[in-house]
Backbone bond lengths (Angstrom), bond angles and torsions (degrees), N, CA, C in turn:
res aa  C-N    CA-C-N  psi(-1)  N-CA   C-N-CA  omega(-1)  CA-C   N-CA-C  phi
1 X - - - 1.448 - - 1.521 109.58 -
2 X 1.316 115.68 145.40 1.459 120.70 176.03 1.513 108.38 -123.85
3 X 1.326 116.06 129.64 1.457 121.34 -179.17 1.508 108.66 -113.48
4 X 1.325 116.14 133.55 1.456 121.23 177.49 1.515 108.24 -136.99
5 X 1.320 116.40 143.02 1.455 118.97 -178.72 1.503 112.38 -141.21
6 X 1.315 114.84 162.33 1.460 121.92 172.69 1.510 106.25 -108.58
7 X 1.327 117.30 117.59 1.448 118.47 -172.35 1.515 112.23 -148.58
8 X 1.330 113.89 157.94 1.461 123.58 168.51 1.510 113.72 48.44
9 X 1.333 117.02 50.96 1.452 119.33 172.29 1.522 108.51 -69.58
10 X 1.351 118.60 150.51 1.459 119.63 -179.08 1.510 110.38 -65.23
11 X 1.328 117.33 129.12 1.461 120.84 -175.25 1.518 113.42 -115.10
12 X 1.313 118.80 -2.38 1.455 120.21 179.17 1.518 110.01 61.34
13 X 1.332 117.77 -144.32 1.452 122.72 179.35 1.517 108.79 -98.35
14 X 1.320 116.78 97.13 1.451 121.30 -178.29 1.518 110.75 -86.88
15 X 1.328 115.71 150.34 1.447 120.50 170.27 1.526 108.45 -65.71
16 X 1.836 93.15 135.20 1.430 98.84 -179.69 1.598 106.74 -55.43
17 X 28.338 132.13 121.30 1.432 94.10 -126.18 1.498 109.23 -162.02
18 X 1.145 85.15 144.02 1.468 93.81 -178.11 1.505 110.45 -123.18
19 X 1.342 119.02 163.39 1.444 121.91 176.46 1.507 108.93 -72.59
20 X 1.361 118.10 160.40 1.453 120.26 179.12 1.521 110.83 -52.93
21 X 1.332 116.02 137.45 1.450 120.80 -179.81 1.522 109.33 -132.25
22 X 1.305 118.72 153.24 1.453 120.84 -174.53 1.513 114.53 -79.85
23 X 1.358 117.48 -7.48 1.454 118.41 -175.37 1.522 111.05 -69.43
24 X 1.356 114.97 165.48 1.461 120.57 -179.22 1.522 109.88 -64.31
25 X 1.310 114.69 155.61 1.456 119.76 -179.86 1.521 110.28 -60.95
26 X 1.318 116.50 136.03 1.454 121.93 -179.32 1.524 110.44 -69.30
27 X 1.316 116.10 157.96 1.459 121.28 176.18 1.522 109.02 -77.84
28 X 1.332 118.70 125.09 1.468 120.26 -178.52 1.519 111.70 -63.24
29 X 1.321 116.51 143.00 1.461 121.25 174.91 1.525 109.19 -77.82
30 X 1.320 115.50 169.44 1.465 119.22 177.03 1.522 110.76 -61.69
31 X 1.345 116.40 -36.55 1.469 119.64 178.86 1.522 110.61 -63.82
32 X 1.317 116.73 -40.24 1.468 120.23 -179.46 1.524 110.82 -70.22
33 X 1.329 117.24 -40.62 1.466 120.29 178.24 1.528 110.79 -63.16
34 X 1.334 116.21 -40.01 1.468 119.61 178.70 1.525 110.03 -66.02
35 X 1.329 117.35 -39.81 1.462 120.68 178.43 1.519 111.25 -64.90
36 X 1.317 116.76 -41.39 1.466 120.38 179.18 1.526 110.91 -61.42
37 X 1.305 116.51 -42.81 1.471 120.77 178.44 1.530 110.82 -65.03
38 X 1.325 115.92 -42.41 1.463 120.51 -178.78 1.522 111.32 -62.91
39 X 1.334 117.50 -47.92 1.465 119.85 -175.85 1.527 112.12 -72.36
40 X 1.319 117.24 -26.91 1.466 119.23 172.93 1.531 109.74 -64.01
41 X 1.339 116.35 -40.20 1.466 120.25 177.75 1.526 110.70 -68.25
42 X 1.338 117.15 -38.37 1.464 120.98 177.28 1.519 110.14 -59.68
43 X 1.331 117.47 -48.25 1.463 119.77 -178.41 1.527 111.42 -63.52
44 X 1.320 117.72 -41.44 1.468 119.66 178.40 1.522 110.62 -60.18
45 X 1.332 116.45 -41.75 1.464 120.25 -179.35 1.526 111.60 -66.63
46 X 1.326 116.71 -43.66 1.459 120.57 179.49 1.523 111.07 -61.21
47 X 1.313 116.91 -45.41 1.460 120.80 -179.50 1.528 110.69 -65.42
48 X 1.327 116.96 -37.12 1.462 120.51 179.05 1.519 111.42 -64.10
49 X 1.343 117.18 -26.38 1.469 122.11 178.87 1.523 112.45 -90.43
50 X 1.327 117.11 3.12 1.457 119.99 -179.25 1.514 113.32 79.77
51 X 1.331 117.52 18.65 1.454 121.69 -179.21 1.532 110.24 -95.02
52 X 1.333 115.80 -177.93 1.472 122.55 -176.32 1.534 110.79 57.80
53 X 1.321 116.03 39.98 1.469 119.58 179.46 1.522 111.36 -61.56
54 X 1.308 115.58 146.06 1.469 121.12 -178.78 1.523 112.02 -117.94
55 X 1.353 117.53 10.97 1.462 120.89 -173.93 1.523 113.89 -87.57
56 X 1.336 117.83 -7.35 1.464 120.10 177.89 1.509 115.38 78.60
57 X 1.320 118.15 2.64 1.464 121.49 -178.41 1.513 111.17 104.03
58 X 1.328 115.95 159.11 1.460 120.06 -177.94 1.506 111.30 -161.72
59 X 1.335 117.85 -158.55 1.474 121.57 -177.62 1.520 113.52 -58.08
60 X 1.330 117.54 -25.35 1.465 120.43 -178.79 1.526 112.28 -81.82
61 X 1.319 117.05 -5.47 1.472 119.29 -175.73 1.526 111.13 -135.75
62 X 1.328 115.98 46.22 1.463 120.05 178.98 1.531 110.33 -70.74
63 X 1.324 115.85 152.49 1.459 121.08 179.07 1.520 108.56 -141.68
64 X 1.333 115.60 158.96 1.457 121.91 -176.84 1.533 109.81 -107.56
65 X 1.323 115.43 172.27 1.459 120.23 175.75 1.524 111.00 -61.11
66 X 1.325 116.80 -38.35 1.471 120.06 179.12 1.528 110.46 -62.89
67 X 1.313 116.38 -42.84 1.460 120.28 179.44 1.523 111.00 -65.65
68 X 1.322 117.08 -40.09 1.459 121.52 -179.90 1.533 110.66 -62.91
69 X 1.340 116.98 -45.42 1.472 120.54 178.75 1.524 110.45 -63.89
70 X 1.327 116.94 -42.74 1.475 120.72 177.95 1.527 110.85 -58.72
71 X 1.329 116.22 -46.92 1.462 120.16 -178.50 1.526 111.17 -64.75
72 X 1.330 116.86 -39.25 1.457 120.09 179.95 1.527 110.89 -60.82
73 X 1.322 116.98 -45.37 1.459 120.62 -177.97 1.526 111.33 -61.50
74 X 1.315 116.93 -40.13 1.467 118.61 -177.64 1.529 111.70 -76.60
75 X 1.330 117.33 -35.55 1.467 120.27 -175.19 1.524 111.80 -82.59
76 X 1.324 118.42 -36.35 1.463 121.54 -177.00 1.528 113.73 -92.61
77 X 1.320 117.68 -24.31 1.472 119.79 -172.29 1.523 112.96 -109.59
78 X 1.328 116.51 12.71 1.459 119.72 175.72 1.520 109.33 -137.77
79 X 1.326 114.70 153.92 1.456 121.59 179.79 1.523 109.77 -102.56
80 X 1.336 115.73 146.70 1.461 121.20 -178.14 1.531 111.95 -80.61
81 X 1.339 115.94 -29.45 1.463 120.67 -176.12 1.525 110.48 -123.76
82 X 1.334 115.62 150.05 1.456 122.80 176.40 1.521 108.56 -128.56
83 X 1.335 116.79 134.81 1.465 120.44 177.64 1.514 109.06 -98.15
84 X 1.336 115.07 123.61 1.463 120.68 179.03 1.514 109.37 -140.60
85 X 1.328 115.36 134.52 1.469 123.23 179.00 1.524 111.63 45.75
86 X 1.337 115.69 44.16 1.454 120.49 174.83 1.507 115.13 79.03
87 X 1.332 118.02 9.23 1.457 121.15 179.90 1.515 109.85 -124.13
88 X 1.330 116.07 145.63 1.463 121.25 173.46 1.516 108.36 -94.80
89 X 1.319 115.58 121.44 1.459 120.90 -177.69 1.521 109.67 -112.37
90 X 1.329 116.89 138.14 1.455 121.64 176.35 1.526 107.65 -75.99
91 X 1.321 115.67 77.54 1.464 121.79 -175.57 1.526 108.36 -137.57
92 X 1.326 116.38 121.54 1.457 121.26 -177.00 1.529 110.84 -66.99
93 X 1.332 115.35 139.71 1.459 120.05 177.91 1.523 109.28 -143.98
94 X 1.342 115.91 154.61 1.449 120.95 -179.45 1.521 111.57 -70.46
95 X 1.328 115.65 155.02 1.456 120.76 -179.51 1.524 108.70 -150.95
96 X 1.318 115.86 -171.69 1.460 122.09 173.17 1.513 107.87 -115.21
97 X 1.307 116.61 171.97 1.453 120.94 -179.39 1.530 110.35 -69.25
98 X 1.327 116.22 126.12 1.460 122.47 175.66 1.527 109.14 -119.21
99 X 1.303 116.30 145.92 1.456 121.28 172.20 1.528 109.10 -167.73
100 X 1.320 116.52 174.86 1.452 121.79 178.78 1.524 109.98 -80.14
101 X 1.335 114.88 147.55 1.459 119.81 178.59 1.511 113.28 -109.66
102 X 1.330 117.00 -1.85 1.460 120.37 -178.26 1.506 110.53 -154.78
103 X 1.328 117.39 -172.99 1.470 121.43 -175.82 1.526 112.31 -63.07
104 X 1.332 114.54 153.42 1.460 122.40 175.58 1.528 107.96 -110.13
105 X 1.334 115.43 129.32 1.461 121.78 173.43 1.524 106.70 -115.14
106 X 1.317 116.05 106.79 1.461 119.80 -173.22 1.528 111.09 -96.18
107 X 1.310 114.79 139.00 1.456 122.55 -178.73 1.523 109.01 -120.01
108 X 1.320 116.87 128.90 1.457 122.25 178.91 1.520 109.05 -94.88
109 X 1.310 115.60 129.60 1.465 121.06 -179.26 1.525 108.10 -125.61
110 X 1.314 115.81 106.59 1.459 120.97 -178.08 1.526 110.59 -97.18
111 X 1.330 115.39 139.54 1.451 120.51 174.05 1.518 110.64 -79.26
112 X 1.329 117.22 166.02 1.460 120.86 -176.38 1.519 114.64 -67.44
113 X 1.329 118.30 -12.71 1.464 120.15 177.71 1.523 112.84 -78.73
114 X 1.323 117.94 -15.18 1.460 121.02 -173.66 1.523 109.29 -82.52
115 X 1.323 115.44 116.82 1.462 121.39 -177.76 1.530 110.44 -66.66
116 X 1.335 117.75 152.81 1.470 120.65 -178.34 1.523 113.38 -54.43
117 X 1.332 117.53 -39.97 1.462 119.08 -179.01 1.530 111.67 -67.70
118 X 1.336 116.75 -32.85 1.465 119.70 176.87 1.526 111.17 -72.57
119 X 1.329 116.33 -37.40 1.466 119.63 175.59 1.526 110.35 -60.07
120 X 1.333 115.62 -44.95 1.464 119.28 -178.56 1.526 110.71 -63.74
121 X 1.334 117.50 -43.26 1.464 121.11 -179.24 1.527 111.07 -66.13
122 X 1.330 117.03 -46.06 1.465 119.80 -179.24 1.524 111.03 -64.98
123 X 1.320 116.76 -38.07 1.463 119.85 178.22 1.525 110.54 -62.47
124 X 1.333 117.35 -42.42 1.475 120.32 177.30 1.521 110.68 -62.51
125 X 1.325 117.23 -45.14 1.465 120.77 -178.15 1.532 111.05 -63.70
126 X 1.323 117.23 -43.35 1.456 120.61 -178.65 1.523 110.58 -67.60
127 X 1.328 117.06 -39.50 1.464 120.29 178.19 1.525 110.71 -62.46
128 X 1.331 115.98 -44.34 1.466 120.77 179.39 1.534 110.80 -64.90
129 X 1.317 116.27 -42.24 1.456 120.56 -177.74 1.530 111.46 -70.18
130 X 1.324 117.19 -38.16 1.467 120.35 177.09 1.519 110.65 -60.88
131 X 1.334 117.35 -39.17 1.463 120.64 177.53 1.530 110.58 -63.63
132 X 1.315 116.24 -37.42 1.473 120.57 178.10 1.528 110.48 -66.87
133 X 1.330 117.64 -44.34 1.458 120.64 177.59 1.524 111.36 -62.34
134 X 1.305 116.60 -37.28 1.467 120.39 177.99 1.519 111.17 -62.94
135 X 1.334 116.58 -42.03 1.474 120.05 178.70 1.521 110.89 -63.15
136 X 1.318 116.90 -38.91 1.462 120.73 -175.84 1.519 112.96 -75.74
137 X 1.322 118.05 -33.90 1.458 121.22 -172.43 1.524 113.93 -106.21
138 X 1.324 116.83 -22.81 1.461 119.51 -174.05 1.514 113.52 82.73
139 X 1.339 117.19 0.39 1.464 121.46 178.07 1.527 108.58 -85.59
140 X 1.311 117.04 122.57 1.457 120.60 -179.97 1.519 109.95 -66.69
141 X 1.347 116.83 130.85 1.458 121.87 -179.08 1.531 108.69 -129.89
142 X 1.321 116.17 119.73 1.457 121.05 -178.02 1.529 109.34 -134.33
143 X 1.343 117.20 149.02 1.469 119.38 176.92 1.518 110.82 -69.95
144 X 1.332 115.65 147.28 1.458 120.18 -175.06 1.519 113.85 -114.60
145 X 1.334 118.10 -8.52 1.462 120.80 -177.29 1.527 108.40 52.95
146 X 1.329 118.04 -126.23 1.463 120.71 178.79 1.520 112.15 -99.16
147 X 1.304 116.15 20.57 1.463 121.63 -178.27 1.528 110.31 -62.12
148 X 1.335 118.65 125.70 1.471 119.35 178.20 1.517 113.59 -64.66
149 X 1.349 116.75 -12.96 1.463 119.62 178.66 1.527 112.08 -81.28
150 X 1.325 118.43 -1.10 1.460 121.07 179.39 1.527 110.36 -56.68
151 X 1.332 116.08 138.05 1.473 119.21 179.11 1.521 112.97 -126.68
152 X 1.332 118.10 1.93 1.465 121.90 169.70 1.528 106.77 -130.27
153 X 1.319 115.74 115.32 1.456 121.83 -174.93 1.529 108.82 -110.12
154 X 1.317 116.60 117.00 1.459 122.30 -176.49 1.524 108.12 -108.18
155 X 1.331 115.63 108.82 1.458 121.76 179.95 1.532 109.31 -96.26
156 X 1.318 116.95 123.45 1.464 121.85 170.90 1.521 105.21 -115.66
157 X 1.329 115.73 101.23 1.456 121.30 -166.75 1.524 111.21 -139.20
158 X 1.326 114.36 152.29 1.452 120.93 175.29 1.517 111.56 -83.16
159 X 1.329 115.62 -179.76 1.460 121.68 -175.28 1.528 112.49 -54.08
160 X 1.320 117.30 -52.96 1.465 120.36 -174.35 1.524 111.60 -66.03
161 X 1.326 117.16 -43.67 1.467 120.38 -179.87 1.516 110.97 -64.41
162 X 1.348 117.82 -39.00 1.469 120.29 179.53 1.523 111.00 -64.70
163 X 1.313 117.35 -41.43 1.461 120.78 -178.68 1.529 112.34 -67.38
164 X 1.331 116.79 -16.44 1.465 121.10 -179.67 1.527 112.67 -101.25
165 X 1.343 117.19 11.33 1.466 120.64 -175.27 1.523 114.62 -78.92
166 X 1.318 117.92 -4.74 1.455 120.47 -174.26 1.521 114.72 -49.29
167 X 1.335 119.18 -54.94 1.470 119.24 -178.88 1.527 113.19 -60.41
168 X 1.337 117.82 -39.69 1.465 120.06 179.00 1.521 111.06 -64.77
169 X 1.320 117.24 -42.79 1.462 119.84 -178.26 1.523 111.19 -68.61
170 X 1.319 117.10 -37.48 1.468 119.22 176.83 1.527 111.29 -65.14
171 X 1.345 116.25 -33.60 1.466 119.15 177.89 1.524 111.28 -72.49
172 X 1.335 116.77 -37.98 1.457 120.61 -178.75 1.521 112.69 -75.84
173 X 1.338 116.48 -32.89 1.471 121.17 -177.38 1.527 108.47 -127.84
174 X 1.328 117.68 78.38 1.467 119.72 178.38 1.530 110.44 -56.11
175 X 1.317 116.05 134.16 1.454 119.66 -179.77 1.512 113.81 86.92
176 X 1.328 118.95 5.19 1.463 120.90 178.41 1.523 109.06 -56.63
177 X 1.314 117.15 135.33 1.463 120.77 -177.30 1.524 110.11 -74.17
178 X 1.328 115.50 155.63 1.462 119.97 177.18 1.529 111.09 -61.70
179 X 1.324 116.17 -35.69 1.461 119.85 -179.87 1.527 110.68 -63.31
180 X 1.337 116.82 -45.42 1.459 120.29 179.28 1.518 110.48 -67.04
181 X 1.328 116.99 -42.02 1.459 120.19 179.37 1.526 110.83 -61.38
182 X 1.318 116.81 -43.66 1.463 120.05 -179.52 1.517 112.47 -67.20
183 X 1.344 116.41 -25.85 1.466 118.50 177.11 1.523 110.95 -63.98
184 X 1.324 116.92 -24.01 1.464 121.76 176.52 1.521 110.84 -90.37
185 X 1.323 116.51 -50.80 1.460 120.66 -173.71 1.526 112.21 -68.45
186 X 1.330 116.50 -31.89 1.467 120.87 -179.03 1.520 110.77 -113.42
187 X 1.304 116.24 41.50 1.464 122.47 -174.51 1.524 110.96 -56.48
188 X 1.325 115.45 124.51 1.453 120.36 177.59 1.520 111.14 -64.10
189 X 1.328 117.58 145.88 1.456 121.73 -176.70 1.517 112.57 -57.71
190 X 1.324 118.30 -32.01 1.461 121.72 -177.87 1.530 113.18 -87.80
191 X 1.322 117.13 4.59 1.463 120.65 169.04 1.522 106.32 -100.73
192 X 1.320 116.05 111.00 1.457 120.33 -169.51 1.523 113.05 -81.48
193 X 1.335 117.12 -27.51 1.459 122.20 -178.02 1.523 106.84 -170.33
194 X 1.322 117.03 165.72 1.466 118.45 178.79 1.519 110.46 -156.41
195 X 1.334 114.21 162.42 1.465 121.56 178.05 1.519 108.51 -131.95
196 X 1.306 115.47 138.93 1.454 122.94 176.51 1.515 107.84 -121.95
197 X 1.333 117.03 117.06 1.461 121.61 178.35 1.522 108.48 -106.12
198 X 1.324 116.24 136.15 1.459 122.16 -171.93 1.520 109.84 -117.69
199 X 1.334 116.43 134.85 1.466 122.33 175.01 1.524 108.96 -120.39
200 X 1.337 117.47 151.72 1.465 119.04 170.08 1.532 109.09 -61.52
201 X 1.294 117.07 159.55 1.467 120.65 -177.88 1.524 111.38 -55.72
202 X 1.332 115.89 130.40 1.465 123.61 177.58 1.529 113.38 63.11
203 X 1.324 117.40 22.74 1.466 120.40 178.15 1.524 109.36 -117.93
204 X 1.339 117.97 141.58 1.460 121.24 176.32 1.533 112.55 -93.35
205 X 1.328 117.01 9.63 1.472 121.14 -176.82 1.519 109.17 -103.87
206 X 1.325 116.74 123.81 1.456 120.87 -179.54 1.525 110.63 -67.13
207 X 1.334 115.73 140.26 1.459 120.52 174.75 1.522 112.01 -119.02
208 X 1.341 117.40 -13.92 1.460 120.31 -177.30 1.526 108.82 -161.14
209 X 1.328 116.31 151.54 1.464 120.77 175.22 1.521 109.14 -142.32
210 X 1.328 115.19 144.97 1.462 123.34 175.73 1.520 107.08 -121.35
211 X 1.317 116.82 128.37 1.465 121.96 178.48 1.525 108.23 -121.64
212 X 1.326 116.19 131.43 1.463 122.05 -179.10 1.525 108.73 -118.06
213 X 1.316 116.57 123.43 1.465 122.43 179.47 1.523 108.13 -128.68
214 X 1.294 116.80 133.71 1.467 121.55 -178.67 1.532 110.60 -72.44
215 X 1.319 116.42 128.98 1.464 120.68 176.94 1.524 111.65 -69.89
216 X 1.335 116.75 -20.34 1.469 119.81 -177.52 1.522 113.45 -76.85
217 X 1.329 118.13 -8.91 1.456 119.62 -179.35 1.529 111.69 -66.12
218 X 1.335 117.29 143.04 1.473 119.52 168.89 1.527 109.54 -67.77
219 X 1.327 115.98 168.72 1.467 121.45 -167.41 1.523 113.89 -53.18
220 X 1.341 118.31 -49.85 1.462 119.72 -173.73 1.522 111.34 -69.17
221 X 1.323 118.39 -40.62 1.459 120.01 178.27 1.523 110.90 -64.75
222 X 1.331 116.53 -36.95 1.464 118.85 178.33 1.529 110.84 -66.41
223 X 1.336 116.40 -41.35 1.462 120.16 177.74 1.526 110.94 -65.90
224 X 1.333 116.92 -38.77 1.465 120.32 177.54 1.531 110.59 -62.04
225 X 1.321 117.02 -39.04 1.467 120.17 177.42 1.524 110.69 -65.27
226 X 1.317 117.29 -41.43 1.464 120.76 177.40 1.522 109.83 -57.65
227 X 1.333 116.78 -47.56 1.466 120.81 -178.08 1.521 111.46 -62.85
228 X 1.334 116.75 -48.84 1.464 118.18 -174.81 1.525 111.93 -69.92
229 X 1.325 117.68 -47.79 1.462 118.73 -172.79 1.529 112.80 -70.97
230 X 1.330 118.36 -37.32 1.464 118.85 176.71 1.524 110.52 -66.39
231 X 1.335 117.55 -37.75 1.469 120.52 178.03 1.525 110.63 -68.39
232 X 1.329 117.45 -41.69 1.460 119.48 179.04 1.524 110.83 -64.62
233 X 1.336 116.08 -36.07 1.463 119.81 179.86 1.521 112.63 -69.22
234 X 1.340 118.05 -11.17 1.460 120.65 175.30 1.529 111.60 -77.82
235 X 1.364 116.77 -17.02 1.461 119.67 -179.98 1.524 113.83 131.74
236 X 1.328 116.64 21.52 1.468 121.73 176.73 1.532 107.40 -121.09
237 X 1.327 118.08 75.30 1.460 121.04 -166.78 1.520 116.42 -82.81
238 X 1.307 118.74 -10.44 1.459 120.07 -172.65 1.525 111.17 -109.40
239 X 1.327 115.77 171.16 1.464 123.19 172.66 1.522 108.88 -118.41
240 X 1.309 116.57 163.46 1.460 120.97 176.88 1.525 109.75 -144.23
241 X 1.330 118.25 130.05 1.464 120.57 177.88 1.523 112.74 -69.43
242 X 1.348 117.32 -11.84 1.464 120.52 179.57 1.526 112.95 -92.32
243 X 1.328 117.34 -18.33 1.463 120.67 -175.36 1.529 110.71 -70.40
244 X 1.331 116.04 125.39 1.463 121.07 179.81 1.526 109.46 -163.88
245 X 1.326 116.89 131.99 1.473 129.65 0.35 1.520 109.40 -81.45
246 X 1.325 117.67 130.53 1.452 118.84 -173.21 1.522 112.01 -160.12
247 X 1.332 115.12 145.99 1.462 120.09 170.52 1.522 110.43 -82.24
248 X 1.344 116.99 -10.29 1.467 120.97 179.03 1.528 109.95 -90.23
249 X 1.311 114.99 49.23 1.456 122.93 -178.88 1.520 106.06 -149.25
250 X 1.330 116.56 122.70 1.455 120.07 -174.01 1.527 113.67 -72.73
251 X 1.338 118.36 4.05 1.460 118.19 177.63 1.531 111.86 -74.23
252 X 1.338 117.49 -13.64 1.458 120.50 175.50 1.515 115.07 72.01
253 X 1.339 118.20 13.01 1.462 118.60 -178.46 1.521 111.11 -62.31
254 X 1.325 116.42 -42.28 1.459 120.78 -178.06 1.526 109.53 -110.66
255 X 1.328 115.39 130.37 1.450 120.19 -178.07 1.511 113.77 -94.71
256 X 1.334 117.69 -28.92 1.459 121.81 -175.48 1.520 110.71 -120.33
257 X 1.325 115.88 156.82 1.462 122.55 -176.68 1.525 110.82 -48.34
258 X 1.325 116.38 133.04 1.462 121.85 -175.28 1.533 110.66 -106.03
259 X 1.330 115.35 175.10 1.469 120.41 175.33 1.529 110.59 -61.43
260 X 1.311 117.45 -39.42 1.466 123.15 176.27 1.526 110.28 -58.91
261 X 1.327 117.46 -45.05 1.455 121.80 -177.30 1.527 111.67 -69.77
262 X 1.318 117.08 -34.46 1.460 119.80 175.00 1.526 110.34 -59.25
263 X 1.320 117.00 -40.42 1.465 120.20 179.11 1.523 111.42 -67.77
264 X 1.345 117.13 -36.38 1.466 119.31 176.22 1.528 110.93 -60.36
265 X 1.322 117.12 -41.79 1.468 120.46 179.37 1.522 111.22 -66.92
266 X 1.325 116.91 -39.22 1.465 119.63 177.22 1.525 110.51 -64.23
267 X 1.323 116.99 -39.50 1.467 120.52 177.25 1.524 110.61 -63.70
268 X 1.320 117.04 -44.58 1.458 121.86 -176.29 1.522 111.99 -56.75
269 X 1.340 116.27 -37.99 1.463 119.70 -176.19 1.533 113.21 -103.37
270 X 1.328 116.46 14.89 1.456 119.76 172.14 1.530 109.05 -64.42
271 X 1.319 116.94 135.81 1.467 120.85 -174.83 1.523 113.66 -65.89
272 X 1.324 117.37 -17.16 1.457 119.14 178.09 1.532 112.20 -72.82
273 X 1.317 116.13 -19.34 1.463 120.59 175.61 1.521 109.27 -97.02
274 X 1.338 116.16 145.47 1.456 121.66 -177.22 1.535 109.71 -127.68
275 X 1.326 117.33 141.86 1.465 119.73 173.96 1.528 110.70 -55.47
276 X 1.323 116.00 138.36 1.458 120.97 -179.86 1.508 113.98 97.12
277 X 1.339 117.89 -11.94 1.467 120.07 177.83 1.525 110.64 -64.26
278 X 1.318 116.17 143.45 1.455 122.02 176.26 1.533 109.86 -84.35
279 X 1.317 115.19 170.92 1.463 119.30 178.80 1.526 111.09 -61.23
280 X 1.322 117.24 -39.74 1.468 120.25 179.62 1.524 111.05 -63.49
281 X 1.320 117.03 -37.29 1.467 120.33 178.39 1.523 111.48 -72.66
282 X 1.323 116.35 -35.98 1.460 120.64 -175.57 1.525 111.86 -76.07
283 X 1.321 117.32 -34.48 1.463 120.82 -169.52 1.539 114.06 -51.24
284 X 1.320 121.20 -56.04 1.472 118.97 -176.73 1.524 112.84 -64.51
285 X 1.330 116.68 -33.08 1.465 119.44 179.16 1.519 109.80 -71.85
286 X 1.338 116.99 -42.43 1.460 120.57 178.97 1.527 110.91 -61.94
287 X 1.315 117.35 -38.58 1.463 120.13 178.47 1.525 110.91 -65.10
288 X 1.316 116.37 -39.00 1.459 120.08 178.06 1.531 111.13 -66.06
289 X 1.333 116.81 -45.19 1.466 120.46 -179.79 1.523 110.33 -64.34
290 X 1.331 116.99 -42.56 1.465 120.63 179.92 1.522 110.73 -60.94
291 X 1.339 116.73 -41.44 1.463 120.25 178.45 1.528 111.17 -62.83
292 X 1.311 116.76 -40.09 1.461 120.32 178.97 1.526 111.33 -65.83
293 X 1.330 116.16 -42.80 1.465 120.77 -179.10 1.526 111.91 -66.49
294 X 1.333 115.89 -34.92 1.468 120.55 -176.69 1.511 113.03 -93.40
295 X 1.344 117.42 -6.43 1.444 120.68 176.59 1.512 114.25 73.19
296 X 1.347 116.04 28.51 1.473 118.28 179.54 1.510 110.02 -167.50
297 X 1.326 119.39 166.84 1.464 122.24 -178.15 1.508 111.65 -69.97
298 X 1.340 114.52 156.83 1.460 120.21 176.69 1.522 109.43 -72.27
């Protein structure tokens, strides 16, 4: 399993699941109301600092083929989290190339706190973004509704619904470790969203993914989580402080998928690369692909 999250974006000085159902929106708990207030303040602070950019990069954030290859190796060939002695630690570790080997059928699971208008907006955004990911990677992505064949489950849930996800997650990911499960159920306030990608034993090919997004996020932060976690679940599980312009950088400068990130996804699914390749095997091929994409030598 590979776990990736969006967490601890710089906030400066801030002011102090279930599937969709037809019933009326539930009454938010005090924990959910407090979270909604907190994340609204986080978004205001980020925007005031010029962060969460949606422009995809520009003249101020140019990058070279060498930089692109470097970023690819760190983001695709390393893991953001390591499990040790029953705990998940935010500690980078080496890995092999992982990606999907077949079509993705994504299922949206909204908690009862998500208002109908927000469900409709998020569904449109995810549908549009899935089509974009399909164009970049060549992996077919289609909505699954309640289809049991769904293999990417996107939960947009409030505090109470997320804390009650244990039985659903155990059913979706048999054998899920307590450490991984607790990373969802006891999600730290500064972890805004996360993705869990699952492979069969000893296989580098993803067979399932779980994405958790807080329903309490304001619109832009929720959309930023959709962009980052769905992209990470394609096989880009790590972040890098050097990557720019990129959503795979915890500085939070860019909120939505950038031109740089589109190239990373194209590299990941280039046929010259194979799931299971090590960093040493990937490096010369990644440098060649990066040079081709950028129109110049590394």
